Each structure stands twice: as structure tokens, then as C-alpha cells.
TORVEX-702893 format. One record per atom (N, C-alpha, C): residue in three letters; atom name; z, y, x. Coordinates in Angstrom, 1 decimal, decimal comma. Layout:
<r resn="ALA" name="CA" c3="Z" c2="Y" c1="X"/>
...
//
This chain:
<r resn="UNK" name="N" c3="15,5" c2="-20,3" c1="-13,4"/>
<r resn="UNK" name="CA" c3="15,2" c2="-19,8" c1="-11,5"/>
<r resn="UNK" name="C" c3="16,5" c2="-20,1" c1="-10,9"/>
<r resn="UNK" name="N" c3="16,4" c2="-21,2" c1="-9,6"/>
<r resn="UNK" name="CA" c3="17,1" c2="-21,9" c1="-9,0"/>
<r resn="UNK" name="C" c3="17,2" c2="-20,7" c1="-7,6"/>
<r resn="UNK" name="N" c3="18,3" c2="-21,3" c1="-6,6"/>
<r resn="UNK" name="CA" c3="18,7" c2="-20,2" c1="-5,9"/>
<r resn="UNK" name="C" c3="17,6" c2="-19,8" c1="-5,0"/>
<r resn="UNK" name="N" c3="16,6" c2="-20,9" c1="-4,4"/>
<r resn="UNK" name="CA" c3="15,8" c2="-21,0" c1="-3,5"/>
<r resn="UNK" name="C" c3="14,5" c2="-19,7" c1="-4,0"/>
<r resn="UNK" name="N" c3="13,8" c2="-19,6" c1="-5,6"/>
<r resn="UNK" name="CA" c3="13,2" c2="-19,2" c1="-6,4"/>
<r resn="UNK" name="C" c3="14,0" c2="-17,4" c1="-6,2"/>
<r resn="UNK" name="N" c3="15,0" c2="-17,4" c1="-6,8"/>
<r resn="UNK" name="CA" c3="15,6" c2="-15,9" c1="-6,3"/>
<r resn="UNK" name="C" c3="15,5" c2="-15,2" c1="-4,8"/>
<r resn="UNK" name="N" c3="16,2" c2="-16,5" c1="-3,7"/>
<r resn="UNK" name="CA" c3="15,4" c2="-15,8" c1="-2,2"/>
<r resn="UNK" name="C" c3="14,1" c2="-15,4" c1="-2,5"/>
<r resn="UNK" name="N" c3="13,5" c2="-16,2" c1="-2,7"/>
<r resn="UNK" name="CA" c3="11,8" c2="-15,9" c1="-2,5"/>
<r resn="UNK" name="C" c3="11,5" c2="-14,3" c1="-3,2"/>
<r resn="UNK" name="N" c3="11,7" c2="-14,3" c1="-4,4"/>
<r resn="UNK" name="CA" c3="11,3" c2="-12,9" c1="-4,9"/>
<r resn="UNK" name="C" c3="12,4" c2="-12,1" c1="-4,1"/>
<r resn="UNK" name="N" c3="13,3" c2="-12,2" c1="-3,8"/>
<r resn="UNK" name="CA" c3="14,5" c2="-11,2" c1="-3,4"/>
<r resn="UNK" name="C" c3="12,8" c2="-10,8" c1="-1,9"/>
<r resn="UNK" name="N" c3="13,0" c2="-11,8" c1="-1,6"/>
<r resn="UNK" name="CA" c3="12,0" c2="-11,7" c1="0,1"/>
<r resn="UNK" name="C" c3="10,8" c2="-10,5" c1="-0,3"/>
<r resn="UNK" name="N" c3="10,2" c2="-11,2" c1="-1,2"/>
<r resn="UNK" name="CA" c3="8,8" c2="-10,3" c1="-1,3"/>
<r resn="UNK" name="C" c3="9,2" c2="-8,7" c1="-1,9"/>
<r resn="UNK" name="N" c3="10,1" c2="-8,5" c1="-2,4"/>
<r resn="UNK" name="CA" c3="10,0" c2="-7,3" c1="-3,4"/>
<r resn="UNK" name="C" c3="10,9" c2="-5,9" c1="-1,7"/>
<r resn="UNK" name="N" c3="11,5" c2="-7,2" c1="-0,9"/>
<r resn="UNK" name="CA" c3="12,3" c2="-6,4" c1="0,6"/>
<r resn="UNK" name="C" c3="10,7" c2="-6,1" c1="1,1"/>
<r resn="UNK" name="N" c3="9,6" c2="-7,0" c1="1,4"/>
<r resn="UNK" name="CA" c3="8,1" c2="-7,3" c1="1,7"/>
<r resn="UNK" name="C" c3="7,9" c2="-5,8" c1="1,6"/>
<r resn="UNK" name="N" c3="7,4" c2="-5,6" c1="0,0"/>
<r resn="UNK" name="CA" c3="7,3" c2="-4,7" c1="-0,6"/>
<r resn="UNK" name="C" c3="7,4" c2="-3,4" c1="-0,4"/>
<r resn="UNK" name="N" c3="8,9" c2="-3,0" c1="0,0"/>
<r resn="UNK" name="CA" c3="9,4" c2="-2,2" c1="0,1"/>
<r resn="UNK" name="C" c3="9,2" c2="-1,5" c1="1,5"/>
<r resn="UNK" name="N" c3="9,2" c2="-2,7" c1="2,2"/>
<r resn="UNK" name="CA" c3="8,6" c2="-2,5" c1="3,8"/>
<r resn="UNK" name="C" c3="7,2" c2="-2,4" c1="4,3"/>
<r resn="UNK" name="N" c3="6,6" c2="-2,7" c1="2,9"/>
<r resn="UNK" name="CA" c3="4,8" c2="-2,5" c1="3,0"/>
<r resn="UNK" name="C" c3="4,5" c2="-0,9" c1="2,7"/>
<r resn="UNK" name="N" c3="5,4" c2="-0,8" c1="1,6"/>
<r resn="UNK" name="CA" c3="5,4" c2="1,1" c1="0,9"/>
<r resn="UNK" name="C" c3="5,8" c2="1,4" c1="2,2"/>
<r resn="UNK" name="N" c3="6,6" c2="1,3" c1="2,5"/>
<r resn="UNK" name="CA" c3="7,4" c2="2,2" c1="4,0"/>
<r resn="UNK" name="C" c3="6,6" c2="2,4" c1="5,1"/>
<r resn="UNK" name="N" c3="6,1" c2="1,6" c1="5,6"/>
<r resn="UNK" name="CA" c3="4,9" c2="1,4" c1="6,3"/>
<r resn="UNK" name="C" c3="3,7" c2="2,6" c1="6,4"/>
<r resn="UNK" name="N" c3="3,2" c2="2,1" c1="4,9"/>
<r resn="UNK" name="CA" c3="1,8" c2="3,1" c1="4,6"/>
<r resn="UNK" name="C" c3="2,3" c2="4,6" c1="4,8"/>
<r resn="UNK" name="N" c3="3,5" c2="5,0" c1="3,8"/>
<r resn="UNK" name="CA" c3="3,7" c2="6,2" c1="4,5"/>
<r resn="UNK" name="C" c3="4,3" c2="6,3" c1="5,4"/>
<r resn="UNK" name="N" c3="4,9" c2="5,6" c1="6,3"/>
<r resn="UNK" name="CA" c3="4,3" c2="6,3" c1="8,1"/>
<r resn="UNK" name="C" c3="3,4" c2="6,3" c1="8,9"/>
<r resn="UNK" name="N" c3="2,3" c2="5,5" c1="7,9"/>
<r resn="UNK" name="CA" c3="1,2" c2="5,6" c1="8,0"/>
<r resn="UNK" name="C" c3="0,3" c2="7,0" c1="8,2"/>
<r resn="UNK" name="N" c3="0,2" c2="7,4" c1="6,9"/>
<r resn="UNK" name="CA" c3="0,0" c2="8,4" c1="6,3"/>
<r resn="UNK" name="C" c3="0,8" c2="9,6" c1="7,1"/>
<r resn="UNK" name="N" c3="1,7" c2="9,6" c1="7,3"/>
<r resn="UNK" name="CA" c3="2,3" c2="10,9" c1="7,9"/>
<r resn="UNK" name="C" c3="1,6" c2="11,2" c1="9,4"/>
<r resn="UNK" name="N" c3="1,4" c2="9,8" c1="9,8"/>
<r resn="UNK" name="CA" c3="0,9" c2="10,4" c1="11,5"/>
<r resn="UNK" name="C" c3="-0,6" c2="10,2" c1="10,9"/>
<r resn="UNK" name="N" c3="-1,3" c2="10,1" c1="9,8"/>
<r resn="UNK" name="CA" c3="-2,3" c2="10,3" c1="9,5"/>
<r resn="UNK" name="C" c3="-2,5" c2="12,1" c1="9,4"/>
<r resn="UNK" name="N" c3="-2,0" c2="12,3" c1="8,8"/>
<r resn="UNK" name="CA" c3="-1,5" c2="13,9" c1="8,3"/>
<r resn="UNK" name="C" c3="-1,2" c2="14,5" c1="10,2"/>
<r resn="UNK" name="N" c3="-0,3" c2="14,2" c1="10,5"/>
<r resn="UNK" name="CA" c3="-0,1" c2="14,5" c1="12,2"/>
<r resn="UNK" name="C" c3="-1,4" c2="14,5" c1="13,2"/>
<r resn="UNK" name="N" c3="-2,1" c2="13,8" c1="13,0"/>
<r resn="UNK" name="CA" c3="-3,3" c2="13,5" c1="13,8"/>
<r resn="UNK" name="C" c3="-4,5" c2="14,4" c1="13,6"/>
<r resn="UNK" name="N" c3="-4,7" c2="15,1" c1="11,8"/>
<r resn="UNK" name="CA" c3="-5,7" c2="16,0" c1="11,5"/>
<r resn="UNK" name="C" c3="-5,3" c2="17,0" c1="11,5"/>
<r resn="UNK" name="N" c3="-3,9" c2="17,5" c1="12,0"/>
<r resn="UNK" name="CA" c3="-3,2" c2="18,3" c1="11,9"/>
<r resn="UNK" name="C" c3="-3,3" c2="19,5" c1="10,8"/>
<r resn="UNK" name="N" c3="-3,1" c2="18,5" c1="9,8"/>
<r resn="UNK" name="CA" c3="-2,3" c2="19,3" c1="8,6"/>
<r resn="UNK" name="C" c3="-0,8" c2="19,3" c1="8,2"/>
<r resn="UNK" name="N" c3="-0,3" c2="18,9" c1="9,1"/>
<r resn="UNK" name="CA" c3="1,5" c2="18,2" c1="8,5"/>
<r resn="UNK" name="C" c3="1,9" c2="20,5" c1="8,2"/>
<r resn="UNK" name="N" c3="2,7" c2="20,0" c1="7,4"/>
<r resn="UNK" name="CA" c3="3,0" c2="21,8" c1="7,5"/>
<r resn="UNK" name="C" c3="3,7" c2="22,2" c1="8,5"/>
<r resn="UNK" name="N" c3="3,8" c2="22,1" c1="9,7"/>
<r resn="UNK" name="CA" c3="4,7" c2="22,1" c1="10,9"/>
<r resn="UNK" name="C" c3="3,2" c2="23,1" c1="11,3"/>
<r resn="UNK" name="N" c3="2,2" c2="22,5" c1="11,7"/>
<r resn="UNK" name="CA" c3="0,9" c2="22,8" c1="11,7"/>
<r resn="UNK" name="C" c3="0,0" c2="24,2" c1="11,0"/>
<r resn="UNK" name="N" c3="0,8" c2="24,2" c1="9,5"/>
<r resn="UNK" name="CA" c3="-0,1" c2="24,3" c1="9,1"/>
<r resn="UNK" name="C" c3="0,7" c2="25,9" c1="9,2"/>
<r resn="UNK" name="N" c3="1,5" c2="25,8" c1="9,2"/>
<r resn="UNK" name="CA" c3="2,4" c2="27,4" c1="9,5"/>
<r resn="UNK" name="C" c3="2,1" c2="28,0" c1="10,5"/>
<r resn="UNK" name="N" c3="2,0" c2="27,2" c1="12,0"/>
<r resn="UNK" name="CA" c3="1,2" c2="27,9" c1="13,2"/>
<r resn="UNK" name="C" c3="0,5" c2="28,6" c1="13,2"/>
<r resn="UNK" name="N" c3="-0,7" c2="27,8" c1="12,7"/>
<r resn="UNK" name="CA" c3="-2,2" c2="28,0" c1="13,0"/>
<r resn="UNK" name="C" c3="-2,4" c2="28,7" c1="11,8"/>
<r resn="UNK" name="N" c3="-3,2" c2="28,3" c1="10,6"/>
<r resn="UNK" name="CA" c3="-3,6" c2="29,0" c1="9,8"/>
<r resn="UNK" name="C" c3="-2,9" c2="29,9" c1="8,2"/>
<r resn="UNK" name="N" c3="-1,4" c2="29,6" c1="8,1"/>
<r resn="UNK" name="CA" c3="-1,0" c2="30,2" c1="7,3"/>
<r resn="UNK" name="C" c3="-1,7" c2="30,4" c1="5,8"/>
<r resn="UNK" name="N" c3="-2,0" c2="28,8" c1="5,8"/>
<r resn="UNK" name="CA" c3="-3,3" c2="29,0" c1="4,4"/>
<r resn="UNK" name="C" c3="-2,5" c2="27,8" c1="3,8"/>
<r resn="UNK" name="N" c3="-2,5" c2="28,3" c1="2,2"/>
<r resn="UNK" name="CA" c3="-2,0" c2="27,2" c1="1,3"/>
<r resn="UNK" name="C" c3="-2,6" c2="25,9" c1="0,9"/>
<r resn="UNK" name="N" c3="-4,4" c2="26,5" c1="1,1"/>
<r resn="UNK" name="CA" c3="-5,4" c2="25,0" c1="1,0"/>
<r resn="UNK" name="C" c3="-4,8" c2="23,9" c1="2,0"/>
<r resn="UNK" name="N" c3="-4,5" c2="24,4" c1="2,7"/>
<r resn="UNK" name="CA" c3="-4,1" c2="23,2" c1="4,2"/>
<r resn="UNK" name="C" c3="-2,9" c2="22,3" c1="3,7"/>
<r resn="UNK" name="N" c3="-2,2" c2="23,8" c1="3,1"/>
<r resn="UNK" name="CA" c3="-0,7" c2="22,4" c1="2,9"/>
<r resn="UNK" name="C" c3="-1,1" c2="21,9" c1="1,2"/>
<r resn="UNK" name="N" c3="-2,1" c2="22,2" c1="0,8"/>
<r resn="UNK" name="CA" c3="-2,4" c2="21,3" c1="-0,9"/>
<r resn="UNK" name="C" c3="-2,9" c2="20,2" c1="0,0"/>
<r resn="UNK" name="N" c3="-3,9" c2="20,1" c1="0,6"/>
<r resn="UNK" name="CA" c3="-4,7" c2="18,7" c1="1,5"/>
<r resn="UNK" name="C" c3="-3,7" c2="17,9" c1="2,2"/>
<r resn="UNK" name="N" c3="-2,6" c2="18,7" c1="1,9"/>
<r resn="UNK" name="CA" c3="-1,3" c2="17,5" c1="3,0"/>
<r resn="UNK" name="C" c3="-0,7" c2="16,5" c1="1,7"/>
<r resn="UNK" name="N" c3="-0,3" c2="17,7" c1="1,0"/>
<r resn="UNK" name="CA" c3="0,0" c2="17,0" c1="-0,5"/>
<r resn="UNK" name="C" c3="-1,4" c2="15,8" c1="-0,8"/>
<r resn="UNK" name="N" c3="-2,4" c2="15,9" c1="-0,9"/>
<r resn="UNK" name="CA" c3="-3,5" c2="15,2" c1="-1,5"/>
<r resn="UNK" name="C" c3="-3,6" c2="13,7" c1="-0,4"/>
<r resn="UNK" name="N" c3="-3,2" c2="14,1" c1="0,7"/>
<r resn="UNK" name="CA" c3="-3,3" c2="13,0" c1="2,0"/>
<r resn="UNK" name="C" c3="-2,1" c2="12,0" c1="0,9"/>
<r resn="UNK" name="N" c3="-1,0" c2="12,2" c1="0,8"/>
<r resn="UNK" name="CA" c3="-0,1" c2="11,3" c1="0,0"/>
<r resn="UNK" name="C" c3="-0,4" c2="10,9" c1="-0,8"/>
<r resn="UNK" name="N" c3="-1,1" c2="11,7" c1="-1,8"/>
<r resn="UNK" name="CA" c3="-0,8" c2="11,1" c1="-3,3"/>
<r resn="UNK" name="C" c3="-2,3" c2="10,2" c1="-3,1"/>
<r resn="UNK" name="N" c3="-3,2" c2="10,9" c1="-2,1"/>
<r resn="UNK" name="CA" c3="-4,6" c2="10,0" c1="-2,9"/>
<r resn="UNK" name="C" c3="-3,8" c2="8,1" c1="-1,8"/>
<r resn="UNK" name="N" c3="-3,2" c2="8,2" c1="-0,6"/>
<r resn="UNK" name="CA" c3="-3,1" c2="7,4" c1="0,3"/>
<r resn="UNK" name="C" c3="-2,1" c2="6,1" c1="-0,8"/>
<r resn="UNK" name="N" c3="-1,0" c2="7,0" c1="-1,1"/>
<r resn="UNK" name="CA" c3="-0,2" c2="5,9" c1="-2,1"/>
<r resn="UNK" name="C" c3="-0,4" c2="5,5" c1="-3,2"/>
<r resn="UNK" name="N" c3="-1,2" c2="6,3" c1="-4,1"/>
<r resn="UNK" name="CA" c3="-2,1" c2="5,9" c1="-5,1"/>
<r resn="UNK" name="C" c3="-3,3" c2="4,8" c1="-5,0"/>
<r resn="UNK" name="N" c3="-3,7" c2="4,2" c1="-4,0"/>
<r resn="UNK" name="CA" c3="-4,7" c2="3,9" c1="-3,7"/>
<r resn="UNK" name="C" c3="-3,7" c2="2,6" c1="-3,4"/>
<r resn="UNK" name="N" c3="-3,0" c2="2,5" c1="-2,6"/>
<r resn="UNK" name="CA" c3="-2,1" c2="1,4" c1="-2,4"/>
<r resn="UNK" name="C" c3="-1,1" c2="1,0" c1="-3,4"/>
<r resn="UNK" name="N" c3="-0,8" c2="1,6" c1="-4,6"/>
<r resn="UNK" name="CA" c3="-0,1" c2="1,4" c1="-6,0"/>
<r resn="UNK" name="C" c3="-1,0" c2="0,3" c1="-7,1"/>
<r resn="UNK" name="N" c3="-2,6" c2="0,9" c1="-6,6"/>
<r resn="UNK" name="CA" c3="-3,7" c2="0,3" c1="-7,4"/>
<r resn="UNK" name="C" c3="-3,9" c2="-1,2" c1="-6,8"/>
<r resn="UNK" name="N" c3="-3,7" c2="-1,1" c1="-5,2"/>
<r resn="UNK" name="CA" c3="-4,1" c2="-2,4" c1="-5,2"/>
<r resn="UNK" name="C" c3="-2,7" c2="-3,2" c1="-5,1"/>
<r resn="UNK" name="N" c3="-1,6" c2="-2,3" c1="-5,3"/>
<r resn="UNK" name="CA" c3="-0,8" c2="-3,1" c1="-5,5"/>
<r resn="UNK" name="C" c3="-0,7" c2="-4,4" c1="-6,9"/>
<r resn="UNK" name="N" c3="-0,6" c2="-3,2" c1="-8,1"/>
<r resn="UNK" name="CA" c3="-0,7" c2="-3,4" c1="-9,5"/>
<r resn="UNK" name="C" c3="-1,8" c2="-4,7" c1="-9,8"/>
<r resn="UNK" name="N" c3="-3,1" c2="-4,3" c1="-9,0"/>
<r resn="UNK" name="CA" c3="-5,1" c2="-5,4" c1="-9,4"/>
<r resn="UNK" name="C" c3="-4,3" c2="-5,8" c1="-8,5"/>
<r resn="UNK" name="N" c3="-4,0" c2="-5,8" c1="-7,3"/>
<r resn="UNK" name="CA" c3="-4,2" c2="-7,2" c1="-6,8"/>
<r resn="UNK" name="C" c3="-3,4" c2="-8,4" c1="-6,1"/>
<r resn="UNK" name="N" c3="-2,5" c2="-8,2" c1="-7,2"/>
<r resn="UNK" name="CA" c3="-1,2" c2="-9,2" c1="-7,4"/>
<r resn="UNK" name="C" c3="-1,6" c2="-10,7" c1="-7,3"/>
<r resn="UNK" name="N" c3="-2,2" c2="-10,8" c1="-8,0"/>
<r resn="UNK" name="CA" c3="-2,6" c2="-12,2" c1="-7,8"/>
<r resn="UNK" name="C" c3="-3,5" c2="-12,6" c1="-6,4"/>
<r resn="UNK" name="N" c3="-4,5" c2="-11,9" c1="-6,2"/>
<r resn="UNK" name="CA" c3="-5,0" c2="-11,9" c1="-5,3"/>
<r resn="UNK" name="C" c3="-4,0" c2="-12,3" c1="-4,1"/>
<r resn="UNK" name="N" c3="-3,2" c2="-11,2" c1="-3,7"/>
<r resn="UNK" name="CA" c3="-2,2" c2="-11,2" c1="-2,7"/>
<r resn="UNK" name="C" c3="-1,3" c2="-12,6" c1="-2,9"/>
<r resn="UNK" name="N" c3="-0,9" c2="-12,9" c1="-4,0"/>
<r resn="UNK" name="CA" c3="-0,1" c2="-14,1" c1="-4,0"/>
<r resn="UNK" name="C" c3="-0,4" c2="-15,1" c1="-3,7"/>
<r resn="UNK" name="N" c3="-1,7" c2="-15,3" c1="-4,1"/>
<r resn="UNK" name="CA" c3="-3,0" c2="-16,5" c1="-3,6"/>
<r resn="UNK" name="C" c3="-3,2" c2="-16,5" c1="-2,2"/>
<r resn="UNK" name="N" c3="-3,2" c2="-15,5" c1="-1,3"/>
<r resn="UNK" name="CA" c3="-3,6" c2="-15,4" c1="-0,2"/>
<r resn="UNK" name="C" c3="-2,1" c2="-15,6" c1="0,6"/>
<r resn="UNK" name="N" c3="-0,4" c2="-15,5" c1="0,3"/>
<r resn="UNK" name="CA" c3="0,1" c2="-15,9" c1="0,7"/>
<r resn="UNK" name="C" c3="0,7" c2="-17,0" c1="0,4"/>
<r resn="UNK" name="N" c3="0,1" c2="-17,6" c1="-0,4"/>
<r resn="UNK" name="CA" c3="0,3" c2="-19,1" c1="-1,0"/>
<r resn="UNK" name="C" c3="-0,6" c2="-19,9" c1="0,1"/>
<r resn="UNK" name="N" c3="-1,5" c2="-19,2" c1="0,2"/>
<r resn="UNK" name="CA" c3="-2,4" c2="-20,6" c1="1,0"/>
<r resn="UNK" name="C" c3="-3,5" c2="-21,2" c1="-0,5"/>
<r resn="UNK" name="N" c3="-3,3" c2="-21,0" c1="-1,2"/>
<r resn="UNK" name="CA" c3="-4,2" c2="-21,2" c1="-2,6"/>
<r resn="UNK" name="C" c3="-5,5" c2="-20,8" c1="-2,3"/>
<r resn="UNK" name="N" c3="-6,6" c2="-21,7" c1="-3,3"/>
<r resn="UNK" name="CA" c3="-7,8" c2="-20,9" c1="-2,9"/>
<r resn="UNK" name="C" c3="-7,7" c2="-19,9" c1="-4,1"/>
<r resn="UNK" name="N" c3="-8,8" c2="-19,4" c1="-4,1"/>
<r resn="UNK" name="CA" c3="-9,7" c2="-18,0" c1="-4,9"/>
<r resn="UNK" name="C" c3="-9,9" c2="-18,8" c1="-6,1"/>
<r resn="UNK" name="N" c3="-9,3" c2="-18,0" c1="-7,5"/>
<r resn="UNK" name="CA" c3="-10,1" c2="-18,6" c1="-8,6"/>
<r resn="UNK" name="C" c3="-11,5" c2="-19,2" c1="-8,5"/>
<r resn="UNK" name="N" c3="-12,0" c2="-18,2" c1="-8,0"/>
<r resn="UNK" name="CA" c3="-13,3" c2="-18,6" c1="-8,4"/>
<r resn="UNK" name="C" c3="-13,7" c2="-20,6" c1="-7,6"/>
<r resn="UNK" name="N" c3="-13,3" c2="-20,6" c1="-6,5"/>
<r resn="UNK" name="CA" c3="-13,4" c2="-21,8" c1="-5,9"/>
<r resn="UNK" name="C" c3="-13,2" c2="-22,9" c1="-7,2"/>
<r resn="UNK" name="N" c3="-11,8" c2="-22,3" c1="-7,6"/>
<r resn="UNK" name="CA" c3="-11,1" c2="-23,4" c1="-8,4"/>
<r resn="UNK" name="C" c3="-12,0" c2="-24,0" c1="-9,4"/>
<r resn="UNK" name="N" c3="-12,6" c2="-23,1" c1="-10,4"/>
<r resn="UNK" name="CA" c3="-13,9" c2="-23,1" c1="-11,0"/>
<r resn="UNK" name="C" c3="-15,1" c2="-24,1" c1="-10,8"/>
<r resn="UNK" name="N" c3="-15,3" c2="-24,0" c1="-9,4"/>
<r resn="UNK" name="CA" c3="-16,6" c2="-24,6" c1="-8,9"/>
<r resn="UNK" name="C" c3="-15,7" c2="-26,2" c1="-8,9"/>
<r resn="UNK" name="N" c3="-14,8" c2="-26,5" c1="-8,3"/>
<r resn="UNK" name="CA" c3="-14,7" c2="-27,5" c1="-8,4"/>
<r resn="UNK" name="C" c3="-14,0" c2="-28,4" c1="-9,6"/>
<r resn="UNK" name="N" c3="-13,6" c2="-27,8" c1="-10,7"/>
<r resn="UNK" name="CA" c3="-13,3" c2="-28,5" c1="-12,0"/>
<r resn="UNK" name="C" c3="-14,9" c2="-28,4" c1="-12,7"/>
<r resn="UNK" name="N" c3="-16,0" c2="-27,9" c1="-12,4"/>
<r resn="UNK" name="CA" c3="-16,8" c2="-28,0" c1="-12,9"/>
<r resn="UNK" name="C" c3="-18,3" c2="-28,9" c1="-12,0"/>
<r resn="UNK" name="N" c3="-17,6" c2="-29,5" c1="-11,0"/>
<r resn="UNK" name="CA" c3="-18,5" c2="-30,8" c1="-10,1"/>
<r resn="UNK" name="C" c3="-17,7" c2="-31,9" c1="-11,3"/>
//
């Protein structure tokens, strides 16, 4: 791979990391809006159930994002490079 290819790979990996952090910050904001962050739990309810819901919020959010990255990598790559979807290529080749 040439230097341009390595640079592009590095930029993509950095982009994935920044997107990962953005999802985490969005989830943190969601916990604050929903009132399930640990500070709110300790002050208002003193409930272990709400603490568990706080952790499950992150598990669900990051889990969904990870599944999207794992299963949607081809779709994401085609979208970034402006390539047509696989179904469109199959239709063009059959005509």
C-alpha cells in the first residue's frame, strides 16, 4: 500500500474513533435528559434499579453502534466513496 492509502486508512480510523466518542457523549447527554445519571439517582431516588438502567443505556447505545459498524461497514464505505449500492450494480449488469 502506498503512503496515500495508509494516510486514508489513518484518517478513517481517526474518524471512527471520533464518531465513537460522539456517540458516547450523546448517550451521556441522554442520561442527563432522562434523569438517570448517577448524581441524579443518588439525590432523588437512591435506587439501584435506576443505576442499572444508567449502565444499560450505555450498553444498548454502544452495542447498537458496534453492530452497525461491524455489519454496515460495506454500506458505509460505499456511501463515503459515492459508489452505487450493490443492488444497483446487479441491475446494471443484468441489462
